[in-house]
CHARMM internal coordinates of N, CA and C (Angstrom, degrees):
IC EDIT
DIST 1 N 1 CA 1.4470
DIST 1 CA 1 C 1.5209
ANGL 1 N 1 CA 1 C 108.57
DIST 1 C 2 N 1.3292
ANGL 1 CA 1 C 2 N 115.76
DIHE 1 N 1 CA 1 C 2 N 150.32
DIST 2 N 2 CA 1.4508
ANGL 1 C 2 N 2 CA 120.43
DIHE 1 CA 1 C 2 N 2 CA 178.65
DIST 2 CA 2 C 1.5208
ANGL 2 N 2 CA 2 C 109.80
DIHE 1 C 2 N 2 CA 2 C -148.35
DIST 2 C 3 N 1.3339
ANGL 2 CA 2 C 3 N 115.75
DIHE 2 N 2 CA 2 C 3 N 160.32
DIST 3 N 3 CA 1.4550
ANGL 2 C 3 N 3 CA 123.29
DIHE 2 CA 2 C 3 N 3 CA 179.77
DIST 3 CA 3 C 1.5241
ANGL 3 N 3 CA 3 C 108.35
DIHE 2 C 3 N 3 CA 3 C -102.00
DIST 3 C 4 N 1.3264
ANGL 3 CA 3 C 4 N 117.58
DIHE 3 N 3 CA 3 C 4 N 123.72
DIST 4 N 4 CA 1.4611
ANGL 3 C 4 N 4 CA 121.62
DIHE 3 CA 3 C 4 N 4 CA 178.73
DIST 4 CA 4 C 1.5237
ANGL 4 N 4 CA 4 C 108.95
DIHE 3 C 4 N 4 CA 4 C -81.11
DIST 4 C 5 N 1.3345
ANGL 4 CA 4 C 5 N 116.38
DIHE 4 N 4 CA 4 C 5 N 122.42
DIST 5 N 5 CA 1.4625
ANGL 4 C 5 N 5 CA 120.65
DIHE 4 CA 4 C 5 N 5 CA -177.63
DIST 5 CA 5 C 1.5227
ANGL 5 N 5 CA 5 C 112.33
DIHE 4 C 5 N 5 CA 5 C -76.19
DIST 5 C 6 N 1.3326
ANGL 5 CA 5 C 6 N 118.38
DIHE 5 N 5 CA 5 C 6 N -12.79
DIST 6 N 6 CA 1.4630
ANGL 5 C 6 N 6 CA 120.18
DIHE 5 CA 5 C 6 N 6 CA 179.08
DIST 6 CA 6 C 1.5235
ANGL 6 N 6 CA 6 C 112.76
DIHE 5 C 6 N 6 CA 6 C -95.23
DIST 6 C 7 N 1.3316
ANGL 6 CA 6 C 7 N 117.71
DIHE 6 N 6 CA 6 C 7 N -45.55
DIST 7 N 7 CA 1.4709
ANGL 6 C 7 N 7 CA 118.76
DIHE 6 CA 6 C 7 N 7 CA -177.98
DIST 7 CA 7 C 1.5254
ANGL 7 N 7 CA 7 C 112.57
DIHE 6 C 7 N 7 CA 7 C -95.70
DIST 7 C 8 N 1.3480
ANGL 7 CA 7 C 8 N 118.20
DIHE 7 N 7 CA 7 C 8 N -15.31
DIST 8 N 8 CA 1.4571
ANGL 7 C 8 N 8 CA 121.41
DIHE 7 CA 7 C 8 N 8 CA 177.10
DIST 8 CA 8 C 1.5165
ANGL 8 N 8 CA 8 C 114.50
DIHE 7 C 8 N 8 CA 8 C 78.39
DIST 8 C 9 N 1.3210
ANGL 8 CA 8 C 9 N 117.94
DIHE 8 N 8 CA 8 C 9 N 16.23
DIST 9 N 9 CA 1.4629
ANGL 8 C 9 N 9 CA 122.20
DIHE 8 CA 8 C 9 N 9 CA -179.77
DIST 9 CA 9 C 1.5296
ANGL 9 N 9 CA 9 C 110.33
DIHE 8 C 9 N 9 CA 9 C -104.90
DIST 9 C 10 N 1.3355
ANGL 9 CA 9 C 10 N 115.29
DIHE 9 N 9 CA 9 C 10 N 159.16
DIST 10 N 10 CA 1.4590
ANGL 9 C 10 N 10 CA 121.48
DIHE 9 CA 9 C 10 N 10 CA 173.09
DIST 10 CA 10 C 1.5227
ANGL 10 N 10 CA 10 C 106.97
DIHE 9 C 10 N 10 CA 10 C -97.76
DIST 10 C 11 N 1.3240
ANGL 10 CA 10 C 11 N 116.62
DIHE 10 N 10 CA 10 C 11 N 130.58
DIST 11 N 11 CA 1.4617
ANGL 10 C 11 N 11 CA 121.69
DIHE 10 CA 10 C 11 N 11 CA -176.71
DIST 11 CA 11 C 1.5244
ANGL 11 N 11 CA 11 C 110.41
DIHE 10 C 11 N 11 CA 11 C -123.34
DIST 11 C 12 N 1.3256
ANGL 11 CA 11 C 12 N 115.87
DIHE 11 N 11 CA 11 C 12 N 149.17
DIST 12 N 12 CA 1.4600
ANGL 11 C 12 N 12 CA 121.84
DIHE 11 CA 11 C 12 N 12 CA 170.41
DIST 12 CA 12 C 1.5150
ANGL 12 N 12 CA 12 C 107.24
DIHE 11 C 12 N 12 CA 12 C -82.52
DIST 12 C 13 N 1.2995
ANGL 12 CA 12 C 13 N 117.13
DIHE 12 N 12 CA 12 C 13 N 148.30
DIST 13 N 13 CA 1.4529
ANGL 12 C 13 N 13 CA 120.34
DIHE 12 CA 12 C 13 N 13 CA 178.46
DIST 13 CA 13 C 1.5110
ANGL 13 N 13 CA 13 C 109.39
DIHE 12 C 13 N 13 CA 13 C -136.41
DIST 13 C 14 N 1.3210
ANGL 13 CA 13 C 14 N 115.30
DIHE 13 N 13 CA 13 C 14 N 136.87
DIST 14 N 14 CA 1.4469
ANGL 13 C 14 N 14 CA 121.27
DIHE 13 CA 13 C 14 N 14 CA 174.42
DIST 14 CA 14 C 1.5201
ANGL 14 N 14 CA 14 C 106.60
DIHE 13 C 14 N 14 CA 14 C -97.94
DIST 14 C 15 N 1.3117
ANGL 14 CA 14 C 15 N 116.79
DIHE 14 N 14 CA 14 C 15 N 101.28
DIST 15 N 15 CA 1.4629
ANGL 14 C 15 N 15 CA 120.86
DIHE 14 CA 14 C 15 N 15 CA -174.51
DIST 15 CA 15 C 1.5254
ANGL 15 N 15 CA 15 C 112.48
DIHE 14 C 15 N 15 CA 15 C -62.49
DIST 15 C 16 N 1.3419
ANGL 15 CA 15 C 16 N 118.12
DIHE 15 N 15 CA 15 C 16 N -22.55
DIST 16 N 16 CA 1.4641
ANGL 15 C 16 N 16 CA 120.29
DIHE 15 CA 15 C 16 N 16 CA 179.25
DIST 16 CA 16 C 1.5213
ANGL 16 N 16 CA 16 C 111.35
DIHE 15 C 16 N 16 CA 16 C -68.63
DIST 16 C 17 N 1.3331
ANGL 16 CA 16 C 17 N 117.16
DIHE 16 N 16 CA 16 C 17 N -33.39
DIST 17 N 17 CA 1.4656
ANGL 16 C 17 N 17 CA 120.24
DIHE 16 CA 16 C 17 N 17 CA -178.03
DIST 17 CA 17 C 1.5200
ANGL 17 N 17 CA 17 C 111.82
DIHE 16 C 17 N 17 CA 17 C -106.59
DIST 17 C 18 N 1.3217
ANGL 17 CA 17 C 18 N 117.53
DIHE 17 N 17 CA 17 C 18 N 11.67
DIST 18 N 18 CA 1.4597
ANGL 17 C 18 N 18 CA 121.12
DIHE 17 CA 17 C 18 N 18 CA -176.62
DIST 18 CA 18 C 1.5226
ANGL 18 N 18 CA 18 C 111.84
DIHE 17 C 18 N 18 CA 18 C -60.78
DIST 18 C 19 N 1.3263
ANGL 18 CA 18 C 19 N 117.05
DIHE 18 N 18 CA 18 C 19 N -35.53
DIST 19 N 19 CA 1.4599
ANGL 18 C 19 N 19 CA 120.22
DIHE 18 CA 18 C 19 N 19 CA -179.79
DIST 19 CA 19 C 1.5262
ANGL 19 N 19 CA 19 C 110.81
DIHE 18 C 19 N 19 CA 19 C -65.93
DIST 19 C 20 N 1.3229
ANGL 19 CA 19 C 20 N 117.85
DIHE 19 N 19 CA 19 C 20 N -24.63
DIST 20 N 20 CA 1.4575
ANGL 19 C 20 N 20 CA 121.30
DIHE 19 CA 19 C 20 N 20 CA -176.69
DIST 20 CA 20 C 1.5231
ANGL 20 N 20 CA 20 C 112.27
DIHE 19 C 20 N 20 CA 20 C -89.67
DIST 20 C 21 N 1.3126
ANGL 20 CA 20 C 21 N 118.10
DIHE 20 N 20 CA 20 C 21 N -9.76
DIST 21 N 21 CA 1.4561
ANGL 20 C 21 N 21 CA 121.27
DIHE 20 CA 20 C 21 N 21 CA -178.87
DIST 21 CA 21 C 1.5190
ANGL 21 N 21 CA 21 C 109.66
DIHE 20 C 21 N 21 CA 21 C -106.59
DIST 21 C 22 N 1.3054
ANGL 21 CA 21 C 22 N 115.06
DIHE 21 N 21 CA 21 C 22 N 178.05
DIST 22 N 22 CA 1.4660
ANGL 21 C 22 N 22 CA 119.77
DIHE 21 CA 21 C 22 N 22 CA 179.63
DIST 22 CA 22 C 1.5244
ANGL 22 N 22 CA 22 C 112.22
DIHE 21 C 22 N 22 CA 22 C -96.86
DIST 22 C 23 N 1.3306
ANGL 22 CA 22 C 23 N 118.04
DIHE 22 N 22 CA 22 C 23 N 10.32
DIST 23 N 23 CA 1.4574
ANGL 22 C 23 N 23 CA 120.07
DIHE 22 CA 22 C 23 N 23 CA -179.78
DIST 23 CA 23 C 1.5234
ANGL 23 N 23 CA 23 C 110.27
DIHE 22 C 23 N 23 CA 23 C -72.11
DIST 23 C 24 N 1.3158
ANGL 23 CA 23 C 24 N 115.50
DIHE 23 N 23 CA 23 C 24 N 143.77
DIST 24 N 24 CA 1.4612
ANGL 23 C 24 N 24 CA 121.71
DIHE 23 CA 23 C 24 N 24 CA 173.92
DIST 24 CA 24 C 1.5136
ANGL 24 N 24 CA 24 C 107.42
DIHE 23 C 24 N 24 CA 24 C -121.39
DIST 24 C 25 N 1.3284
ANGL 24 CA 24 C 25 N 118.02
DIHE 24 N 24 CA 24 C 25 N 121.56
DIST 25 N 25 CA 1.4581
ANGL 24 C 25 N 25 CA 122.21
DIHE 24 CA 24 C 25 N 25 CA 175.28
DIST 25 CA 25 C 1.5213
ANGL 25 N 25 CA 25 C 106.80
DIHE 24 C 25 N 25 CA 25 C -117.67
DIST 25 C 26 N 1.3215
ANGL 25 CA 25 C 26 N 115.55
DIHE 25 N 25 CA 25 C 26 N 123.37
DIST 26 N 26 CA 1.4544
ANGL 25 C 26 N 26 CA 120.90
DIHE 25 CA 25 C 26 N 26 CA -174.73
DIST 26 CA 26 C 1.5224
ANGL 26 N 26 CA 26 C 110.87
DIHE 25 C 26 N 26 CA 26 C -85.22
DIST 26 C 27 N 1.3139
ANGL 26 CA 26 C 27 N 116.99
DIHE 26 N 26 CA 26 C 27 N 145.83
DIST 27 N 27 CA 1.4588
ANGL 26 C 27 N 27 CA 121.90
DIHE 26 CA 26 C 27 N 27 CA 179.30
DIST 27 CA 27 C 1.5190
ANGL 27 N 27 CA 27 C 112.18
DIHE 26 C 27 N 27 CA 27 C -84.78
DIST 27 C 28 N 1.3283
ANGL 27 CA 27 C 28 N 118.15
DIHE 27 N 27 CA 27 C 28 N -17.69
DIST 28 N 28 CA 1.4629
ANGL 27 C 28 N 28 CA 120.35
DIHE 27 CA 27 C 28 N 28 CA -175.13
DIST 28 CA 28 C 1.5195
ANGL 28 N 28 CA 28 C 113.76
DIHE 27 C 28 N 28 CA 28 C -113.33
DIST 28 C 29 N 1.3225
ANGL 28 CA 28 C 29 N 119.40
DIHE 28 N 28 CA 28 C 29 N -4.11
DIST 29 N 29 CA 1.4576
ANGL 28 C 29 N 29 CA 120.78
DIHE 28 CA 28 C 29 N 29 CA -178.09
DIST 29 CA 29 C 1.5134
ANGL 29 N 29 CA 29 C 111.84
DIHE 28 C 29 N 29 CA 29 C -107.09
DIST 29 C 30 N 1.3286
ANGL 29 CA 29 C 30 N 116.35
DIHE 29 N 29 CA 29 C 30 N 138.24
DIST 30 N 30 CA 1.4592
ANGL 29 C 30 N 30 CA 121.17
DIHE 29 CA 29 C 30 N 30 CA -178.93
DIST 30 CA 30 C 1.5156
ANGL 30 N 30 CA 30 C 110.18
DIHE 29 C 30 N 30 CA 30 C -140.95
DIST 30 C 31 N 1.3391
ANGL 30 CA 30 C 31 N 116.01
DIHE 30 N 30 CA 30 C 31 N 161.64
DIST 31 N 31 CA 1.4630
ANGL 30 C 31 N 31 CA 121.87
DIHE 30 CA 30 C 31 N 31 CA 178.14
DIST 31 CA 31 C 1.5255
ANGL 31 N 31 CA 31 C 108.21
DIHE 30 C 31 N 31 CA 31 C -145.22
DIST 31 C 32 N 1.3306
ANGL 31 CA 31 C 32 N 116.77
DIHE 31 N 31 CA 31 C 32 N 130.87
DIST 32 N 32 CA 1.4611
ANGL 31 C 32 N 32 CA 121.91
DIHE 31 CA 31 C 32 N 32 CA 174.11
DIST 32 CA 32 C 1.5166
ANGL 32 N 32 CA 32 C 108.91
DIHE 31 C 32 N 32 CA 32 C -90.29
DIST 32 C 33 N 1.3304
ANGL 32 CA 32 C 33 N 116.87
DIHE 32 N 32 CA 32 C 33 N 128.56
DIST 33 N 33 CA 1.4588
ANGL 32 C 33 N 33 CA 122.78
DIHE 32 CA 32 C 33 N 33 CA 174.32
DIST 33 CA 33 C 1.5207
ANGL 33 N 33 CA 33 C 106.77
DIHE 32 C 33 N 33 CA 33 C -134.25
DIST 33 C 34 N 1.3266
ANGL 33 CA 33 C 34 N 117.10
DIHE 33 N 33 CA 33 C 34 N 119.61
DIST 34 N 34 CA 1.4682
ANGL 33 C 34 N 34 CA 122.65
DIHE 33 CA 33 C 34 N 34 CA -178.73
DIST 34 CA 34 C 1.5299
ANGL 34 N 34 CA 34 C 111.55
DIHE 33 C 34 N 34 CA 34 C 50.81
DIST 34 C 35 N 1.3234
ANGL 34 CA 34 C 35 N 116.65
DIHE 34 N 34 CA 34 C 35 N 49.42
DIST 35 N 35 CA 1.4635
ANGL 34 C 35 N 35 CA 123.94
DIHE 34 CA 34 C 35 N 35 CA 178.10
DIST 35 CA 35 C 1.5285
ANGL 35 N 35 CA 35 C 113.89
DIHE 34 C 35 N 35 CA 35 C 63.82
DIST 35 C 36 N 1.3172
ANGL 35 CA 35 C 36 N 117.70
DIHE 35 N 35 CA 35 C 36 N 17.56
DIST 36 N 36 CA 1.4582
ANGL 35 C 36 N 36 CA 121.99
DIHE 35 CA 35 C 36 N 36 CA 176.60
DIST 36 CA 36 C 1.5220
ANGL 36 N 36 CA 36 C 108.73
DIHE 35 C 36 N 36 CA 36 C -116.15
DIST 36 C 37 N 1.3241
ANGL 36 CA 36 C 37 N 116.43
DIHE 36 N 36 CA 36 C 37 N 132.17
DIST 37 N 37 CA 1.4558
ANGL 36 C 37 N 37 CA 121.90
DIHE 36 CA 36 C 37 N 37 CA -179.12
DIST 37 CA 37 C 1.5289
ANGL 37 N 37 CA 37 C 109.73
DIHE 36 C 37 N 37 CA 37 C -90.90
DIST 37 C 38 N 1.3290
ANGL 37 CA 37 C 38 N 116.76
DIHE 37 N 37 CA 37 C 38 N 123.48
DIST 38 N 38 CA 1.4633
ANGL 37 C 38 N 38 CA 122.84
DIHE 37 CA 37 C 38 N 38 CA 178.15
DIST 38 CA 38 C 1.5190
ANGL 38 N 38 CA 38 C 109.49
DIHE 37 C 38 N 38 CA 38 C -117.15
DIST 38 C 39 N 1.3152
ANGL 38 CA 38 C 39 N 116.47
DIHE 38 N 38 CA 38 C 39 N 143.94
DIST 39 N 39 CA 1.4599
ANGL 38 C 39 N 39 CA 120.29
DIHE 38 CA 38 C 39 N 39 CA 171.53
DIST 39 CA 39 C 1.5128
ANGL 39 N 39 CA 39 C 108.51
DIHE 38 C 39 N 39 CA 39 C -67.88
DIST 39 C 40 N 1.3167
ANGL 39 CA 39 C 40 N 116.48
DIHE 39 N 39 CA 39 C 40 N 147.46
DIST 40 N 40 CA 1.4603
ANGL 39 C 40 N 40 CA 120.62
DIHE 39 CA 39 C 40 N 40 CA 176.76
DIST 40 CA 40 C 1.5219
ANGL 40 N 40 CA 40 C 108.77
DIHE 39 C 40 N 40 CA 40 C -88.64
DIST 40 C 41 N 1.3098
ANGL 40 CA 40 C 41 N 115.58
DIHE 40 N 40 CA 40 C 41 N 149.78
DIST 41 N 41 CA 1.4525
ANGL 40 C 41 N 41 CA 120.21
DIHE 40 CA 40 C 41 N 41 CA 178.97
DIST 41 CA 41 C 1.5077
ANGL 41 N 41 CA 41 C 110.76
DIHE 40 C 41 N 41 CA 41 C -165.83
DIST 41 C 42 N 1.3118
ANGL 41 CA 41 C 42 N 114.89
DIHE 41 N 41 CA 41 C 42 N -172.38
DIST 42 N 42 CA 1.4584
ANGL 41 C 42 N 42 CA 121.94
DIHE 41 CA 41 C 42 N 42 CA 177.58
DIST 42 CA 42 C 1.5191
ANGL 42 N 42 CA 42 C 107.10
DIHE 41 C 42 N 42 CA 42 C -133.92
DIST 42 C 43 N 1.3274
ANGL 42 CA 42 C 43 N 116.57
DIHE 42 N 42 CA 42 C 43 N 125.55
DIST 43 N 43 CA 1.4588
ANGL 42 C 43 N 43 CA 120.40
DIHE 42 CA 42 C 43 N 43 CA -176.88
DIST 43 CA 43 C 1.5278
ANGL 43 N 43 CA 43 C 111.30
DIHE 42 C 43 N 43 CA 43 C -82.13
DIST 43 C 44 N 1.3063
ANGL 43 CA 43 C 44 N 115.14
DIHE 43 N 43 CA 43 C 44 N 165.00
DIST 44 N 44 CA 1.4647
ANGL 43 C 44 N 44 CA 121.55
DIHE 43 CA 43 C 44 N 44 CA -177.52
DIST 44 CA 44 C 1.5263
ANGL 44 N 44 CA 44 C 111.26
DIHE 43 C 44 N 44 CA 44 C -61.97
DIST 44 C 45 N 1.3241
ANGL 44 CA 44 C 45 N 118.90
DIHE 44 N 44 CA 44 C 45 N -39.48
DIST 45 N 45 CA 1.4595
ANGL 44 C 45 N 45 CA 121.36
DIHE 44 CA 44 C 45 N 45 CA -179.75
DIST 45 CA 45 C 1.5213
ANGL 45 N 45 CA 45 C 111.03
DIHE 44 C 45 N 45 CA 45 C -63.87
DIST 45 C 46 N 1.3273
ANGL 45 CA 45 C 46 N 117.42
DIHE 45 N 45 CA 45 C 46 N -39.61
DIST 46 N 46 CA 1.4636
ANGL 45 C 46 N 46 CA 120.69
DIHE 45 CA 45 C 46 N 46 CA -179.86
DIST 46 CA 46 C 1.5185
ANGL 46 N 46 CA 46 C 111.60
DIHE 45 C 46 N 46 CA 46 C -68.91
DIST 46 C 47 N 1.3263
ANGL 46 CA 46 C 47 N 116.40
DIHE 46 N 46 CA 46 C 47 N -36.66
DIST 47 N 47 CA 1.4630
ANGL 46 C 47 N 47 CA 119.77
DIHE 46 CA 46 C 47 N 47 CA 178.57
DIST 47 CA 47 C 1.5184
ANGL 47 N 47 CA 47 C 109.63
DIHE 46 C 47 N 47 CA 47 C -63.89
DIST 47 C 48 N 1.3232
ANGL 47 CA 47 C 48 N 116.94
DIHE 47 N 47 CA 47 C 48 N -45.37
DIST 48 N 48 CA 1.4655
ANGL 47 C 48 N 48 CA 120.69
DIHE 47 CA 47 C 48 N 48 CA -179.91
DIST 48 CA 48 C 1.5206
ANGL 48 N 48 CA 48 C 111.04
DIHE 47 C 48 N 48 CA 48 C -65.80
DIST 48 C 49 N 1.3209
ANGL 48 CA 48 C 49 N 117.42
DIHE 48 N 48 CA 48 C 49 N -38.90
DIST 49 N 49 CA 1.4638
ANGL 48 C 49 N 49 CA 120.85
DIHE 48 CA 48 C 49 N 49 CA -177.86
DIST 49 CA 49 C 1.5222
ANGL 49 N 49 CA 49 C 111.80
DIHE 48 C 49 N 49 CA 49 C -72.44
DIST 49 C 50 N 1.3286
ANGL 49 CA 49 C 50 N 117.42
DIHE 49 N 49 CA 49 C 50 N -27.69
DIST 50 N 50 CA 1.4592
ANGL 49 C 50 N 50 CA 119.51
DIHE 49 CA 49 C 50 N 50 CA -176.91
DIST 50 CA 50 C 1.5216
ANGL 50 N 50 CA 50 C 113.25
DIHE 49 C 50 N 50 CA 50 C -85.74
DIST 50 C 51 N 1.3269
ANGL 50 CA 50 C 51 N 117.28
DIHE 50 N 50 CA 50 C 51 N -11.58
DIST 51 N 51 CA 1.4590
ANGL 50 C 51 N 51 CA 119.49
DIHE 50 CA 50 C 51 N 51 CA 179.18
DIST 51 CA 51 C 1.5174
ANGL 51 N 51 CA 51 C 109.47
DIHE 50 C 51 N 51 CA 51 C -81.86
DIST 51 C 52 N 1.3241
ANGL 51 CA 51 C 52 N 117.62
DIHE 51 N 51 CA 51 C 52 N 131.87
DIST 52 N 52 CA 1.4671
ANGL 51 C 52 N 52 CA 119.43
DIHE 51 CA 51 C 52 N 52 CA 179.37
DIST 52 CA 52 C 1.5221
ANGL 52 N 52 CA 52 C 111.15
DIHE 51 C 52 N 52 CA 52 C -68.19
DIST 52 C 53 N 1.3057
ANGL 52 CA 52 C 53 N 114.89
DIHE 52 N 52 CA 52 C 53 N 145.41
DIST 53 N 53 CA 1.4609
ANGL 52 C 53 N 53 CA 119.62
DIHE 52 CA 52 C 53 N 53 CA 178.50
DIST 53 CA 53 C 1.5210
ANGL 53 N 53 CA 53 C 108.92
DIHE 52 C 53 N 53 CA 53 C -66.24
DIST 53 C 54 N 1.3032
ANGL 53 CA 53 C 54 N 115.02
DIHE 53 N 53 CA 53 C 54 N 140.37
DIST 54 N 54 CA 1.4523
ANGL 53 C 54 N 54 CA 118.86
DIHE 53 CA 53 C 54 N 54 CA 179.07
DIST 54 CA 54 C 1.5196
ANGL 54 N 54 CA 54 C 109.05
DIHE 53 C 54 N 54 CA 54 C -80.82
DIST 54 C 55 N 1.3025
ANGL 54 CA 54 C 55 N 115.48
DIHE 54 N 54 CA 54 C 55 N 130.34
DIST 55 N 55 CA 1.4560
ANGL 54 C 55 N 55 CA 121.44
DIHE 54 CA 54 C 55 N 55 CA -178.72
DIST 55 CA 55 C 1.5176
ANGL 55 N 55 CA 55 C 107.97
DIHE 54 C 55 N 55 CA 55 C -104.82
DIST 55 C 56 N 1.3184
ANGL 55 CA 55 C 56 N 115.33
DIHE 55 N 55 CA 55 C 56 N 129.39
DIST 56 N 56 CA 1.4514
ANGL 55 C 56 N 56 CA 119.51
DIHE 55 CA 55 C 56 N 56 CA 177.95
DIST 56 CA 56 C 1.5195
ANGL 56 N 56 CA 56 C 108.77
DIHE 55 C 56 N 56 CA 56 C -88.70
DIST 56 C 57 N 1.3083
ANGL 56 CA 56 C 57 N 115.93
DIHE 56 N 56 CA 56 C 57 N 127.31
DIST 57 N 57 CA 1.4551
ANGL 56 C 57 N 57 CA 121.28
DIHE 56 CA 56 C 57 N 57 CA -179.59
DIST 57 CA 57 C 1.5173
ANGL 57 N 57 CA 57 C 107.88
DIHE 56 C 57 N 57 CA 57 C -108.85
DIST 57 C 58 N 1.3182
ANGL 57 CA 57 C 58 N 115.30
DIHE 57 N 57 CA 57 C 58 N 125.13
DIST 58 N 58 CA 1.4554
ANGL 57 C 58 N 58 CA 120.05
DIHE 57 CA 57 C 58 N 58 CA 178.72
DIST 58 CA 58 C 1.5192
ANGL 58 N 58 CA 58 C 108.37
DIHE 57 C 58 N 58 CA 58 C -103.25
DIST 58 C 59 N 1.3089
ANGL 58 CA 58 C 59 N 115.98
DIHE 58 N 58 CA 58 C 59 N 131.87
DIST 59 N 59 CA 1.4592
ANGL 58 C 59 N 59 CA 118.64
DIHE 58 CA 58 C 59 N 59 CA 179.10
DIST 59 CA 59 C 1.5201
ANGL 59 N 59 CA 59 C 109.29
DIHE 58 C 59 N 59 CA 59 C -87.41
DIST 59 C 60 N 1.3128
ANGL 59 CA 59 C 60 N 115.10
DIHE 59 N 59 CA 59 C 60 N 136.70
DIST 60 N 60 CA 1.4630
ANGL 59 C 60 N 60 CA 120.75
DIHE 59 CA 59 C 60 N 60 CA 179.11
DIST 60 CA 60 C 1.5215
ANGL 60 N 60 CA 60 C 108.56
DIHE 59 C 60 N 60 CA 60 C -91.20
DIST 60 C 61 N 1.3055
ANGL 60 CA 60 C 61 N 115.35
DIHE 60 N 60 CA 60 C 61 N 130.53
DIST 61 N 61 CA 1.4636
ANGL 60 C 61 N 61 CA 119.31
DIHE 60 CA 60 C 61 N 61 CA 177.36
DIST 61 CA 61 C 1.5131
ANGL 61 N 61 CA 61 C 108.91
DIHE 60 C 61 N 61 CA 61 C -109.90
DIST 61 C 62 N 1.3193
ANGL 61 CA 61 C 62 N 116.29
DIHE 61 N 61 CA 61 C 62 N 141.52
DIST 62 N 62 CA 1.4646
ANGL 61 C 62 N 62 CA 120.97
DIHE 61 CA 61 C 62 N 62 CA -177.28
DIST 62 CA 62 C 1.4993
ANGL 62 N 62 CA 62 C 111.55
DIHE 61 C 62 N 62 CA 62 C -95.68
END
COOR INIT
IC SEED 1 N 1 CA 1 C
IC BUILD
């Protein structure tokens, strides 16, 4: 389990498939919640939400 520093939620993580997902769990960051120590990380939903939408720019030709 880890604490997402962007959305503020605690998430379960399957470390076996972590390389295949977009989750980031840090080795040096931690957070205490109700006397329980959780690793800090960033969940897949927060990563997707924090990325700016790509805007397509069309060039006008005269």
